[in-house]
N, C-alpha and C positions, 0 to 999 in steps of 0.2 A: 503492502500499500504505501511505504513513502516511498521507495523505488518510483513506483508511478509519479506518485505530487511530486515528485523532482525533476521528472521527465519532461514535466507539464510548465515547468516554473523556468526550467533552460528552455524549451523551447515557444514561451512565452517573450523569454528573455531575447533571444535570438529573432523571434518577431520585431520584436519594438525596437533593438540596433538597427532593423535589416528597413525600415520605414521611415526611422529617422534620419539614414543615411541615403536613405534618396527622397527624402525632404529635403536635405539641406543640398545634392546636388542640386535637383530641377530650382532652390533661391540660388543658388549664383548662378546655374546657365542663365536665368532671367536674368541678376546687373549683368554678366556679362554683354547679355542681349544691350539691356539698354544702354552701360557704357558705349557699345560698339554702333551707337546709332550714328550715319554719317551725317556730316556738320552740311546742312543746304543753305549752300551761297552759289551764288551765278551773275555772273557779268551779264547785263545789257544797254548794246549800245555805252554811252556814257557815265553808264551808271553798273553797279552793285547792291548786291542784295543778301541779305545776312536774316534768315530767321531770330527773332529776338529768342526764343526759350530755348536754345542751346546752349543759353549759356557765360554768350559771348556778349557783354553791353558795351555803351557809346566810348566810354574810358579806355575798352581793347581795343576798339576800332580803331583808336585816334590816337592809340601808343604804337600800332603797327602801321599806320600809314606813316607817321611821323619818321618812324624808322626806315621804311620803303625809300621816303622824300630823302632822308638824310643818307642812305646807301646811293642814290643818286646822284647825291651831291646838291642838292639844296639846300638853301637851307633858309630857316622856318620865320616868314619876318611876325605870325600873328597866329595863336592858338589859343582859342575860344571856345574852350568844354561846354561851357552853357548854353551858346550856339552853334556848335558841332562846328563850327568853320576853321579850317587849315588853311592860311596862305606864305607862301612863298616870298622872298625877295627874285629880283632878273637874274637866271640863270644862262651865262654866254654859250652858247652852243659846242660841243668840245670839238678839238681839232682830229686829221686827220693820227698825229703821234698821240693823241692822251685813247690809250687804247681801253685803258678801263674805264673810260666812263661811257656811261649808255643811254645817255640824254637825247641822242640824234637817232629814231625811229624811224629807220627804211633809209634807201638810200639818197632819194632825194633827197630830204632835209641833214644829209650827212654831206651831200656835194651841196647844196646853199650852204652849211655851215661855215661852208672851208673857203669859201666864192665870197662869203660876204659876215658881217660882223651881224649877229644873230643870237637874240636873247628870247629864253621863255618863262612865263610866269607861270604855277600851277596853283590851283584852288577847290579846295578841298569841300564838300559841303554835307555833314552829316546829318538828318535825320530819322525820322519812325513813319512807318507809311502802315498801318493797325498793326501785326504783328511779326513784321518789319523791320530794319534796318537798311537805308538807301543809305548809300554814297557818291557823290555826284561830283566827277572831275571835269576840271575843265582847264585846259591848259593854254596860252594866248604868246602865240608867236610876235617877237618885231623884229626888224632889219635894219639897221643905224642906217644912214643918206646923212653921206658927208658931199658936202658941194664942191666941185671943185673950185679953184683960186682961176679969174680971168687974168691970164697970163698975155700982155700982147707980140713976146718973145718968143721963139719955138726954145733958146737957149739956156731959159729960165724953165724948165717943165718940171723941175725938181724942186719949186716951192706951189705945184698945183696943189696939194693937198697937205701941207706944214710949212712950218720957218724955216725952212732948207735953204742953204745955199749949195755952189756949187764942192767946196770945201768940208759939210757937217750937214747930217741931214740931222733933223730933229723931225722928235711925235710932236711937238707944241702945234698946237693948230692958229692958222691965224685969225686976226679978231674976230673979221667980216663971216669967219667959217666956224665959227662959234656959234653965231647969230641965229645960224639958217642949218645948224645941225638938228635934226632929228630919230624919232625913229617911227617905222612907217607900220602901222599895223597889218600885220597877216592874218590874221584871222586865228580858229584853232586849230593846233594839231592834233587832229583828233588820234593820227597812231601813237604818239608819246600815253594820251590819256589812257587808251587800250593797253599799252604796257606798265603803265603805273596802276591801273585796276587789275592786271593780271600777277602781279606784285604781292599788291595788298589781299587779294585772296588765296593765293600762297601763303601770307602771311598765318590769315586768321587760319587758315586749316592747320597749321602749323600748331596754332596756339590752342585750337583747339582740341586735337590732341595728348597734347603735355597735360591740359586738365585732364582730361578723360586717365590717363596712364594717374596721375595723380591719385585719382577718384578707387581706379581699380587697387592701387596700392593699398588704399589706407583701409578693405575694403579686405 
């Protein structure tokens, strides 16, 4: 009689342990599935959209965006968290020997930057639309217009663009040229806008994966 009772007790304990292990396995699988949910982020035109319920907020987007711009050698002129606005200072276009830079998006822009004096200013606007955070990117390009100095003699061609003479070349402009010098608007640089947003998207996905890994380690 006692042997039967011990057998039943052992069987009950075994079943209890078995069910407990099964429940733990199911709970772990559920947590893994929840943490492995891919971040829903997409780029459409000159805007990037991120679902806000993925653990990524405005502050995260601003930090990622500022890091991306800094890596592209932009200098931040204004970063306002309350309005979600990031604006850079004008960045002169990279020259052919500056192979480490990436602000000339596309062969046509690279050619223009080497033939002319080009500068670009990037503006990012972060806003909330329903359950999504949106980043609008606008890059304005400008070209320097430097008027020639009208000289009556062809022997003074050295002074067409600066205060130079036949023995010394100077970078200082003539007073009348300084007055007429101007930056001509070239409009939006769509290729650079897409490049910036793509890099921000990559940075956001990397940040989300890092946060998910920390959560998994804690559980």
